[in-house]
PyMOL commands that place a pseudoatom at each C-alpha (Angstrom):
pseudoatom trace, name=CA, resn=MET, resi=1, chain=A, elem=C, hetatm=0, pos=[3.371, 29.521, -22.693]
pseudoatom trace, name=CA, resn=ILE, resi=2, chain=A, elem=C, hetatm=0, pos=[1.054, 28.702, -25.566]
pseudoatom trace, name=CA, resn=ARG, resi=3, chain=A, elem=C, hetatm=0, pos=[-2.589, 29.415, -24.741]
pseudoatom trace, name=CA, resn=SER, resi=4, chain=A, elem=C, hetatm=0, pos=[-4.170, 27.261, -27.427]
pseudoatom trace, name=CA, resn=THR, resi=5, chain=A, elem=C, hetatm=0, pos=[-4.161, 23.617, -28.475]
pseudoatom trace, name=CA, resn=PHE, resi=6, chain=A, elem=C, hetatm=0, pos=[-0.819, 22.363, -29.795]
pseudoatom trace, name=CA, resn=THR, resi=7, chain=A, elem=C, hetatm=0, pos=[1.154, 19.155, -30.259]
pseudoatom trace, name=CA, resn=ALA, resi=8, chain=A, elem=C, hetatm=0, pos=[4.718, 18.643, -29.101]
pseudoatom trace, name=CA, resn=ALA, resi=9, chain=A, elem=C, hetatm=0, pos=[7.227, 16.121, -27.857]
pseudoatom trace, name=CA, resn=LEU, resi=10, chain=A, elem=C, hetatm=0, pos=[7.844, 16.348, -24.109]
pseudoatom trace, name=CA, resn=HIS, resi=11, chain=A, elem=C, hetatm=0, pos=[11.495, 16.298, -23.034]
pseudoatom trace, name=CA, resn=CYS, resi=12, chain=A, elem=C, hetatm=0, pos=[13.304, 16.530, -19.692]
pseudoatom trace, name=CA, resn=GLN, resi=13, chain=A, elem=C, hetatm=0, pos=[16.828, 16.170, -18.354]
pseudoatom trace, name=CA, resn=TYR, resi=14, chain=A, elem=C, hetatm=0, pos=[16.568, 12.421, -19.140]
pseudoatom trace, name=CA, resn=GLY, resi=15, chain=A, elem=C, hetatm=0, pos=[15.588, 12.812, -22.779]
pseudoatom trace, name=CA, resn=GLN, resi=16, chain=A, elem=C, hetatm=0, pos=[12.240, 12.406, -24.478]
pseudoatom trace, name=CA, resn=VAL, resi=17, chain=A, elem=C, hetatm=0, pos=[9.198, 11.187, -22.594]
pseudoatom trace, name=CA, resn=GLY, resi=18, chain=A, elem=C, hetatm=0, pos=[7.738, 8.050, -24.078]
pseudoatom trace, name=CA, resn=VAL, resi=19, chain=A, elem=C, hetatm=0, pos=[5.575, 5.122, -23.204]
pseudoatom trace, name=CA, resn=VAL, resi=20, chain=A, elem=C, hetatm=0, pos=[6.318, 1.488, -22.470]
pseudoatom trace, name=CA, resn=ASP, resi=21, chain=A, elem=C, hetatm=0, pos=[5.164, -0.608, -25.416]
pseudoatom trace, name=CA, resn=THR, resi=22, chain=A, elem=C, hetatm=0, pos=[6.771, -4.023, -25.003]
pseudoatom trace, name=CA, resn=PRO, resi=23, chain=A, elem=C, hetatm=0, pos=[6.619, -6.423, -27.936]
pseudoatom trace, name=CA, resn=ARG, resi=24, chain=A, elem=C, hetatm=0, pos=[5.155, -9.718, -26.783]
pseudoatom trace, name=CA, resn=TRP, resi=25, chain=A, elem=C, hetatm=0, pos=[8.238, -11.557, -28.079]
pseudoatom trace, name=CA, resn=ALA, resi=26, chain=A, elem=C, hetatm=0, pos=[10.486, -9.459, -25.819]
pseudoatom trace, name=CA, resn=HIS, resi=27, chain=A, elem=C, hetatm=0, pos=[8.732, -10.211, -22.544]
pseudoatom trace, name=CA, resn=PRO, resi=28, chain=A, elem=C, hetatm=0, pos=[5.052, -11.217, -22.329]
pseudoatom trace, name=CA, resn=LEU, resi=29, chain=A, elem=C, hetatm=0, pos=[4.728, -10.386, -18.614]
pseudoatom trace, name=CA, resn=PHE, resi=30, chain=A, elem=C, hetatm=0, pos=[6.179, -6.900, -19.086]
pseudoatom trace, name=CA, resn=SER, resi=31, chain=A, elem=C, hetatm=0, pos=[3.657, -6.098, -21.762]
pseudoatom trace, name=CA, resn=ALA, resi=32, chain=A, elem=C, hetatm=0, pos=[0.833, -7.041, -19.385]
pseudoatom trace, name=CA, resn=ASP, resi=33, chain=A, elem=C, hetatm=0, pos=[2.261, -5.154, -16.392]
pseudoatom trace, name=CA, resn=GLN, resi=34, chain=A, elem=C, hetatm=0, pos=[4.017, -2.132, -17.887]
pseudoatom trace, name=CA, resn=ASP, resi=35, chain=A, elem=C, hetatm=0, pos=[2.574, -1.142, -21.264]
pseudoatom trace, name=CA, resn=GLY, resi=36, chain=A, elem=C, hetatm=0, pos=[1.119, 2.338, -21.282]
pseudoatom trace, name=CA, resn=TRP, resi=37, chain=A, elem=C, hetatm=0, pos=[3.198, 3.725, -18.387]
pseudoatom trace, name=CA, resn=LEU, resi=38, chain=A, elem=C, hetatm=0, pos=[5.291, 6.827, -19.075]
pseudoatom trace, name=CA, resn=CYS, resi=39, chain=A, elem=C, hetatm=0, pos=[9.079, 6.713, -18.901]
pseudoatom trace, name=CA, resn=THR, resi=40, chain=A, elem=C, hetatm=0, pos=[12.085, 8.579, -20.286]
pseudoatom trace, name=CA, resn=ASP, resi=41, chain=A, elem=C, hetatm=0, pos=[14.452, 7.868, -23.144]
pseudoatom trace, name=CA, resn=ASP, resi=42, chain=A, elem=C, hetatm=0, pos=[17.513, 7.802, -20.865]
pseudoatom trace, name=CA, resn=LYS, resi=43, chain=A, elem=C, hetatm=0, pos=[16.127, 5.055, -18.620]
pseudoatom trace, name=CA, resn=ARG, resi=44, chain=A, elem=C, hetatm=0, pos=[14.275, 2.919, -21.210]
pseudoatom trace, name=CA, resn=GLY, resi=45, chain=A, elem=C, hetatm=0, pos=[15.299, 4.144, -24.655]
pseudoatom trace, name=CA, resn=PHE, resi=46, chain=A, elem=C, hetatm=0, pos=[17.833, 1.393, -25.258]
pseudoatom trace, name=CA, resn=THR, resi=47, chain=A, elem=C, hetatm=0, pos=[15.196, -1.332, -24.862]
pseudoatom trace, name=CA, resn=ALA, resi=48, chain=A, elem=C, hetatm=0, pos=[12.632, -2.736, -27.295]
pseudoatom trace, name=CA, resn=SER, resi=49, chain=A, elem=C, hetatm=0, pos=[9.882, -1.535, -24.941]
pseudoatom trace, name=CA, resn=PHE, resi=50, chain=A, elem=C, hetatm=0, pos=[10.409, 2.251, -25.257]
pseudoatom trace, name=CA, resn=LYS, resi=51, chain=A, elem=C, hetatm=0, pos=[8.246, 4.186, -27.716]
pseudoatom trace, name=CA, resn=PRO, resi=52, chain=A, elem=C, hetatm=0, pos=[8.719, 7.966, -27.976]
pseudoatom trace, name=CA, resn=ILE, resi=53, chain=A, elem=C, hetatm=0, pos=[5.414, 9.771, -28.361]
pseudoatom trace, name=CA, resn=GLU, resi=54, chain=A, elem=C, hetatm=0, pos=[4.126, 13.268, -28.996]
pseudoatom trace, name=CA, resn=PHE, resi=55, chain=A, elem=C, hetatm=0, pos=[1.302, 14.826, -27.052]
pseudoatom trace, name=CA, resn=THR, resi=56, chain=A, elem=C, hetatm=0, pos=[-1.645, 17.082, -27.798]
pseudoatom trace, name=CA, resn=PHE, resi=57, chain=A, elem=C, hetatm=0, pos=[-1.893, 19.822, -25.166]
pseudoatom trace, name=CA, resn=THR, resi=58, chain=A, elem=C, hetatm=0, pos=[-5.442, 21.201, -25.042]
pseudoatom trace, name=CA, resn=PHE, resi=59, chain=A, elem=C, hetatm=0, pos=[-5.435, 24.572, -23.301]
pseudoatom trace, name=CA, resn=VAL, resi=60, chain=A, elem=C, hetatm=0, pos=[-8.064, 24.878, -20.553]
pseudoatom trace, name=CA, resn=ASN, resi=61, chain=A, elem=C, hetatm=0, pos=[-7.208, 28.090, -18.657]
pseudoatom trace, name=CA, resn=ALA, resi=62, chain=A, elem=C, hetatm=0, pos=[-4.498, 30.100, -16.936]
pseudoatom trace, name=CA, resn=THR, resi=63, chain=A, elem=C, hetatm=0, pos=[-3.972, 31.530, -13.476]
pseudoatom trace, name=CA, resn=ASN, resi=64, chain=A, elem=C, hetatm=0, pos=[-1.185, 33.754, -12.118]
pseudoatom trace, name=CA, resn=ASN, resi=65, chain=A, elem=C, hetatm=0, pos=[1.663, 31.285, -12.540]
pseudoatom trace, name=CA, resn=ARG, resi=66, chain=A, elem=C, hetatm=0, pos=[0.029, 28.097, -13.897]
pseudoatom trace, name=CA, resn=LEU, resi=67, chain=A, elem=C, hetatm=0, pos=[-1.302, 27.017, -17.283]
pseudoatom trace, name=CA, resn=TYR, resi=68, chain=A, elem=C, hetatm=0, pos=[-3.831, 24.192, -17.325]
pseudoatom trace, name=CA, resn=TYR, resi=69, chain=A, elem=C, hetatm=0, pos=[-4.003, 21.581, -20.087]
pseudoatom trace, name=CA, resn=ARG, resi=70, chain=A, elem=C, hetatm=0, pos=[-5.606, 18.259, -20.855]
pseudoatom trace, name=CA, resn=ILE, resi=71, chain=A, elem=C, hetatm=0, pos=[-2.951, 16.054, -22.412]
pseudoatom trace, name=CA, resn=ASN, resi=72, chain=A, elem=C, hetatm=0, pos=[-3.507, 13.245, -24.914]
pseudoatom trace, name=CA, resn=SER, resi=73, chain=A, elem=C, hetatm=0, pos=[-1.254, 11.152, -27.108]
pseudoatom trace, name=CA, resn=ALA, resi=74, chain=A, elem=C, hetatm=0, pos=[-0.820, 12.412, -30.659]
pseudoatom trace, name=CA, resn=THR, resi=75, chain=A, elem=C, hetatm=0, pos=[1.139, 9.300, -31.700]
pseudoatom trace, name=CA, resn=GLY, resi=76, chain=A, elem=C, hetatm=0, pos=[-0.652, 6.391, -33.311]
pseudoatom trace, name=CA, resn=PRO, resi=77, chain=A, elem=C, hetatm=0, pos=[-1.847, 3.916, -34.017]
pseudoatom trace, name=CA, resn=THR, resi=78, chain=A, elem=C, hetatm=0, pos=[-1.428, 2.124, -30.678]
pseudoatom trace, name=CA, resn=PHE, resi=79, chain=A, elem=C, hetatm=0, pos=[-1.607, 5.101, -28.317]
pseudoatom trace, name=CA, resn=LEU, resi=80, chain=A, elem=C, hetatm=0, pos=[-3.457, 7.635, -30.477]
pseudoatom trace, name=CA, resn=SER, resi=81, chain=A, elem=C, hetatm=0, pos=[-5.850, 9.733, -28.363]
pseudoatom trace, name=CA, resn=GLY, resi=82, chain=A, elem=C, hetatm=0, pos=[-4.867, 7.996, -25.109]
pseudoatom trace, name=CA, resn=ARG, resi=83, chain=A, elem=C, hetatm=0, pos=[-5.346, 10.330, -22.132]
pseudoatom trace, name=CA, resn=LEU, resi=84, chain=A, elem=C, hetatm=0, pos=[-2.466, 11.236, -19.811]
pseudoatom trace, name=CA, resn=GLU, resi=85, chain=A, elem=C, hetatm=0, pos=[-3.774, 10.289, -16.389]
pseudoatom trace, name=CA, resn=GLN, resi=86, chain=A, elem=C, hetatm=0, pos=[-2.479, 8.844, -13.172]
pseudoatom trace, name=CA, resn=ASN, resi=87, chain=A, elem=C, hetatm=0, pos=[-3.577, 5.796, -11.236]
pseudoatom trace, name=CA, resn=SER, resi=88, chain=A, elem=C, hetatm=0, pos=[-4.506, 5.860, -7.557]
pseudoatom trace, name=CA, resn=ASN, resi=89, chain=A, elem=C, hetatm=0, pos=[-0.818, 5.356, -6.633]
pseudoatom trace, name=CA, resn=GLY, resi=90, chain=A, elem=C, hetatm=0, pos=[0.348, 8.362, -8.662]
pseudoatom trace, name=CA, resn=TRP, resi=91, chain=A, elem=C, hetatm=0, pos=[1.935, 6.538, -11.650]
pseudoatom trace, name=CA, resn=LEU, resi=92, chain=A, elem=C, hetatm=0, pos=[1.439, 8.303, -14.985]
pseudoatom trace, name=CA, resn=GLY, resi=93, chain=A, elem=C, hetatm=0, pos=[0.183, 6.444, -18.006]
pseudoatom trace, name=CA, resn=MET, resi=94, chain=A, elem=C, hetatm=0, pos=[-1.844, 6.611, -21.169]
pseudoatom trace, name=CA, resn=TYR, resi=95, chain=A, elem=C, hetatm=0, pos=[-5.466, 5.619, -20.586]
pseudoatom trace, name=CA, resn=GLY, resi=96, chain=A, elem=C, hetatm=0, pos=[-8.235, 4.786, -23.024]
pseudoatom trace, name=CA, resn=TYR, resi=97, chain=A, elem=C, hetatm=0, pos=[-6.061, 3.799, -25.978]
pseudoatom trace, name=CA, resn=ALA, resi=98, chain=A, elem=C, hetatm=0, pos=[-6.454, 0.022, -26.221]
pseudoatom trace, name=CA, resn=TRP, resi=99, chain=A, elem=C, hetatm=0, pos=[-9.058, -1.897, -28.208]
pseudoatom trace, name=CA, resn=GLY, resi=100, chain=A, elem=C, hetatm=0, pos=[-10.019, -3.535, -24.913]
pseudoatom trace, name=CA, resn=ASP, resi=101, chain=A, elem=C, hetatm=0, pos=[-11.125, -0.136, -23.612]
pseudoatom trace, name=CA, resn=ASP, resi=102, chain=A, elem=C, hetatm=0, pos=[-13.490, 0.233, -26.564]
pseudoatom trace, name=CA, resn=LEU, resi=103, chain=A, elem=C, hetatm=0, pos=[-14.851, -3.254, -25.914]
pseudoatom trace, name=CA, resn=ALA, resi=104, chain=A, elem=C, hetatm=0, pos=[-15.345, -2.458, -22.219]
pseudoatom trace, name=CA, resn=ASN, resi=105, chain=A, elem=C, hetatm=0, pos=[-17.230, 0.711, -23.178]
pseudoatom trace, name=CA, resn=CYS, resi=106, chain=A, elem=C, hetatm=0, pos=[-19.657, -1.338, -25.262]
pseudoatom trace, name=CA, resn=ILE, resi=107, chain=A, elem=C, hetatm=0, pos=[-20.249, -3.804, -22.426]
pseudoatom trace, name=CA, resn=PHE, resi=108, chain=A, elem=C, hetatm=0, pos=[-20.323, -1.207, -19.636]
pseudoatom trace, name=CA, resn=PRO, resi=109, chain=A, elem=C, hetatm=0, pos=[-21.419, 2.157, -21.143]
pseudoatom trace, name=CA, resn=PRO, resi=110, chain=A, elem=C, hetatm=0, pos=[-20.903, 4.222, -17.943]
pseudoatom trace, name=CA, resn=SER, resi=111, chain=A, elem=C, hetatm=0, pos=[-17.148, 3.823, -18.518]
pseudoatom trace, name=CA, resn=LEU, resi=112, chain=A, elem=C, hetatm=0, pos=[-17.659, 6.100, -21.531]
pseudoatom trace, name=CA, resn=LEU, resi=113, chain=A, elem=C, hetatm=0, pos=[-17.982, 8.943, -19.026]
pseudoatom trace, name=CA, resn=ALA, resi=114, chain=A, elem=C, hetatm=0, pos=[-14.241, 8.745, -18.347]
pseudoatom trace, name=CA, resn=ARG, resi=115, chain=A, elem=C, hetatm=0, pos=[-13.682, 9.849, -21.946]
pseudoatom trace, name=CA, resn=LEU, resi=116, chain=A, elem=C, hetatm=0, pos=[-15.546, 13.113, -21.496]
pseudoatom trace, name=CA, resn=PRO, resi=117, chain=A, elem=C, hetatm=0, pos=[-13.025, 15.978, -21.540]
pseudoatom trace, name=CA, resn=ALA, resi=118, chain=A, elem=C, hetatm=0, pos=[-14.571, 17.513, -18.423]
pseudoatom trace, name=CA, resn=LEU, resi=119, chain=A, elem=C, hetatm=0, pos=[-13.716, 14.345, -16.472]
pseudoatom trace, name=CA, resn=GLN, resi=120, chain=A, elem=C, hetatm=0, pos=[-10.183, 13.961, -17.832]
pseudoatom trace, name=CA, resn=ASP, resi=121, chain=A, elem=C, hetatm=0, pos=[-7.237, 14.828, -15.584]
pseudoatom trace, name=CA, resn=MET, resi=122, chain=A, elem=C, hetatm=0, pos=[-5.944, 18.375, -15.961]
pseudoatom trace, name=CA, resn=TRP, resi=123, chain=A, elem=C, hetatm=0, pos=[-2.222, 19.069, -15.793]
pseudoatom trace, name=CA, resn=LYS, resi=124, chain=A, elem=C, hetatm=0, pos=[-0.585, 22.273, -14.608]
pseudoatom trace, name=CA, resn=MET, resi=125, chain=A, elem=C, hetatm=0, pos=[2.422, 23.752, -16.338]
pseudoatom trace, name=CA, resn=GLU, resi=126, chain=A, elem=C, hetatm=0, pos=[4.535, 25.923, -14.014]
pseudoatom trace, name=CA, resn=LEU, resi=127, chain=A, elem=C, hetatm=0, pos=[6.999, 27.932, -16.086]
pseudoatom trace, name=CA, resn=LEU, resi=128, chain=A, elem=C, hetatm=0, pos=[10.510, 28.167, -14.625]
pseudoatom trace, name=CA, resn=ASP, resi=129, chain=A, elem=C, hetatm=0, pos=[11.679, 30.745, -17.158]
pseudoatom trace, name=CA, resn=ALA, resi=130, chain=A, elem=C, hetatm=0, pos=[10.007, 33.814, -18.593]
pseudoatom trace, name=CA, resn=TRP, resi=131, chain=A, elem=C, hetatm=0, pos=[8.624, 33.364, -22.083]
pseudoatom trace, name=CA, resn=ASP, resi=132, chain=A, elem=C, hetatm=0, pos=[8.708, 36.205, -24.601]
pseudoatom trace, name=CA, resn=GLY, resi=133, chain=A, elem=C, hetatm=0, pos=[5.651, 34.935, -26.499]
pseudoatom trace, name=CA, resn=ASP, resi=134, chain=A, elem=C, hetatm=0, pos=[7.605, 33.936, -29.611]
pseudoatom trace, name=CA, resn=LEU, resi=135, chain=A, elem=C, hetatm=0, pos=[6.812, 30.365, -30.699]
pseudoatom trace, name=CA, resn=GLU, resi=136, chain=A, elem=C, hetatm=0, pos=[10.455, 29.852, -31.751]
pseudoatom trace, name=CA, resn=SER, resi=137, chain=A, elem=C, hetatm=0, pos=[11.667, 30.408, -28.180]
pseudoatom trace, name=CA, resn=ALA, resi=138, chain=A, elem=C, hetatm=0, pos=[8.992, 28.206, -26.547]
pseudoatom trace, name=CA, resn=GLU, resi=139, chain=A, elem=C, hetatm=0, pos=[11.248, 25.154, -26.891]
pseudoatom trace, name=CA, resn=HIS, resi=140, chain=A, elem=C, hetatm=0, pos=[13.766, 26.747, -24.526]
pseudoatom trace, name=CA, resn=VAL, resi=141, chain=A, elem=C, hetatm=0, pos=[11.340, 27.412, -21.666]
pseudoatom trace, name=CA, resn=GLU, resi=142, chain=A, elem=C, hetatm=0, pos=[11.599, 24.914, -18.812]
pseudoatom trace, name=CA, resn=PHE, resi=143, chain=A, elem=C, hetatm=0, pos=[8.626, 24.026, -16.640]
pseudoatom trace, name=CA, resn=TYR, resi=144, chain=A, elem=C, hetatm=0, pos=[7.373, 21.689, -13.954]
pseudoatom trace, name=CA, resn=LEU, resi=145, chain=A, elem=C, hetatm=0, pos=[4.388, 19.541, -14.790]
pseudoatom trace, name=CA, resn=ARG, resi=146, chain=A, elem=C, hetatm=0, pos=[2.026, 19.168, -11.843]
pseudoatom trace, name=CA, resn=ASP, resi=147, chain=A, elem=C, hetatm=0, pos=[-1.037, 17.020, -11.218]
pseudoatom trace, name=CA, resn=GLU, resi=148, chain=A, elem=C, hetatm=0, pos=[-4.335, 18.447, -9.979]
pseudoatom trace, name=CA, resn=LYS, resi=149, chain=A, elem=C, hetatm=0, pos=[-3.159, 18.155, -6.358]
pseudoatom trace, name=CA, resn=GLY, resi=150, chain=A, elem=C, hetatm=0, pos=[-0.002, 20.150, -7.106]
pseudoatom trace, name=CA, resn=HIS, resi=151, chain=A, elem=C, hetatm=0, pos=[2.509, 17.270, -7.046]
pseudoatom trace, name=CA, resn=ARG, resi=152, chain=A, elem=C, hetatm=0, pos=[5.384, 17.785, -9.466]
pseudoatom trace, name=CA, resn=VAL, resi=153, chain=A, elem=C, hetatm=0, pos=[6.085, 14.968, -11.916]
pseudoatom trace, name=CA, resn=ALA, resi=154, chain=A, elem=C, hetatm=0, pos=[9.191, 13.001, -10.988]
pseudoatom trace, name=CA, resn=GLN, resi=155, chain=A, elem=C, hetatm=0, pos=[11.070, 9.984, -12.236]
pseudoatom trace, name=CA, resn=VAL, resi=156, chain=A, elem=C, hetatm=0, pos=[10.690, 7.228, -9.644]
pseudoatom trace, name=CA, resn=GLU, resi=157, chain=A, elem=C, hetatm=0, pos=[12.198, 3.764, -9.376]
pseudoatom trace, name=CA, resn=ALA, resi=158, chain=A, elem=C, hetatm=0, pos=[9.841, 0.797, -9.395]
pseudoatom trace, name=CA, resn=ARG, resi=159, chain=A, elem=C, hetatm=0, pos=[10.858, -2.806, -8.805]
pseudoatom trace, name=CA, resn=TYR, resi=160, chain=A, elem=C, hetatm=0, pos=[9.469, -5.610, -10.921]
pseudoatom trace, name=CA, resn=THR, resi=161, chain=A, elem=C, hetatm=0, pos=[9.320, -8.350, -8.286]
pseudoatom trace, name=CA, resn=ARG, resi=162, chain=A, elem=C, hetatm=0, pos=[8.102, -11.214, -10.474]
pseudoatom trace, name=CA, resn=ASN, resi=163, chain=A, elem=C, hetatm=0, pos=[11.739, -11.693, -11.526]
pseudoatom trace, name=CA, resn=LYS, resi=164, chain=A, elem=C, hetatm=0, pos=[14.426, -13.028, -9.241]
pseudoatom trace, name=CA, resn=PRO, resi=165, chain=A, elem=C, hetatm=0, pos=[16.430, -10.929, -8.652]
pseudoatom trace, name=CA, resn=PRO, resi=166, chain=A, elem=C, hetatm=0, pos=[13.880, -8.104, -8.993]
pseudoatom trace, name=CA, resn=LEU, resi=167, chain=A, elem=C, hetatm=0, pos=[14.299, -5.800, -11.987]
pseudoatom trace, name=CA, resn=ARG, resi=168, chain=A, elem=C, hetatm=0, pos=[14.480, -2.039, -11.543]
pseudoatom trace, name=CA, resn=HIS, resi=169, chain=A, elem=C, hetatm=0, pos=[12.651, 0.355, -13.850]
pseudoatom trace, name=CA, resn=TRP, resi=170, chain=A, elem=C, hetatm=0, pos=[11.911, 4.063, -13.706]
pseudoatom trace, name=CA, resn=PHE, resi=171, chain=A, elem=C, hetatm=0, pos=[8.534, 5.579, -14.497]
pseudoatom trace, name=CA, resn=LEU, resi=172, chain=A, elem=C, hetatm=0, pos=[6.938, 8.996, -14.259]
pseudoatom trace, name=CA, resn=HIS, resi=173, chain=A, elem=C, hetatm=0, pos=[5.056, 9.647, -11.050]
pseudoatom trace, name=CA, resn=ALA, resi=174, chain=A, elem=C, hetatm=0, pos=[3.216, 12.540, -9.392]
pseudoatom trace, name=CA, resn=GLY, resi=175, chain=A, elem=C, hetatm=0, pos=[2.761, 12.040, -5.674]
pseudoatom trace, name=CA, resn=ASN, resi=176, chain=A, elem=C, hetatm=0, pos=[4.675, 11.382, -2.460]
pseudoatom trace, name=CA, resn=LYS, resi=177, chain=A, elem=C, hetatm=0, pos=[7.139, 8.706, -3.648]
pseudoatom trace, name=CA, resn=ALA, resi=178, chain=A, elem=C, hetatm=0, pos=[10.799, 9.678, -3.534]
pseudoatom trace, name=CA, resn=GLY, resi=179, chain=A, elem=C, hetatm=0, pos=[12.247, 10.439, -6.954]
pseudoatom trace, name=CA, resn=GLU, resi=180, chain=A, elem=C, hetatm=0, pos=[13.922, 13.111, -9.020]
pseudoatom trace, name=CA, resn=ILE, resi=181, chain=A, elem=C, hetatm=0, pos=[11.683, 16.042, -9.976]
pseudoatom trace, name=CA, resn=LEU, resi=182, chain=A, elem=C, hetatm=0, pos=[11.763, 16.526, -13.735]
pseudoatom trace, name=CA, resn=ARG, resi=183, chain=A, elem=C, hetatm=0, pos=[12.293, 19.849, -15.501]
pseudoatom trace, name=CA, resn=PHE, resi=184, chain=A, elem=C, hetatm=0, pos=[10.446, 19.656, -18.811]
pseudoatom trace, name=CA, resn=HIS, resi=185, chain=A, elem=C, hetatm=0, pos=[10.652, 21.487, -22.121]
pseudoatom trace, name=CA, resn=LEU, resi=186, chain=A, elem=C, hetatm=0, pos=[8.856, 21.051, -25.448]
pseudoatom trace, name=CA, resn=ARG, resi=187, chain=A, elem=C, hetatm=0, pos=[10.179, 20.056, -28.866]
pseudoatom trace, name=CA, resn=ASN, resi=188, chain=A, elem=C, hetatm=0, pos=[8.600, 19.950, -32.352]
pseudoatom trace, name=CA, resn=ILE, resi=189, chain=A, elem=C, hetatm=0, pos=[5.774, 22.309, -31.380]
pseudoatom trace, name=CA, resn=LYS, resi=190, chain=A, elem=C, hetatm=0, pos=[2.885, 22.522, -33.855]
pseudoatom trace, name=CA, resn=VAL, resi=191, chain=A, elem=C, hetatm=0, pos=[0.016, 24.889, -33.056]
pseudoatom trace, name=CA, resn=ALA, resi=192, chain=A, elem=C, hetatm=0, pos=[-3.399, 23.617, -34.172]
for i in range(1, 192): cmd.bond("trace and resi %d" % i, "trace and resi %d" % (i + 1))
show_as sticks, trace
zoom trace
């Protein structure tokens, strides 16, 4: 796959990967609990809270069958430069994008360290198909996306229990929770 920095939309068998960005008028509690978490077009695209985004893939290195990238949002203004990271429970989201993060950095400068590229999560791309090196064919190459521990990214159900009955939503996750492993491919690739 591409061994340089590029931007692209990330797609899988459930459509484009996006981020939850709930308008406050739609559901104020959702915006507090769910904004910034990654989801797919098929599971959230019909709602006001789904925002498709593009990503910047910054090439780090390559090994025998893995390519390593740092991944950030290339879509603004809300999520521009947010870092793709996972929380301690394995849920994937965009970190460091909100004005509140900038405010927190001013109050507590050590949190600025999290923004250093060397401390940002790295993601592994495991190609499932051979790639001929032609940029035109890169959009047809499927791959698994893995976290630093080797977990493949899956789509996992989460229940929003503040509602009665609980609401079900699906988010991207890398860890031990049961879900469907996603097979990714890129769209709208632009090499920097």
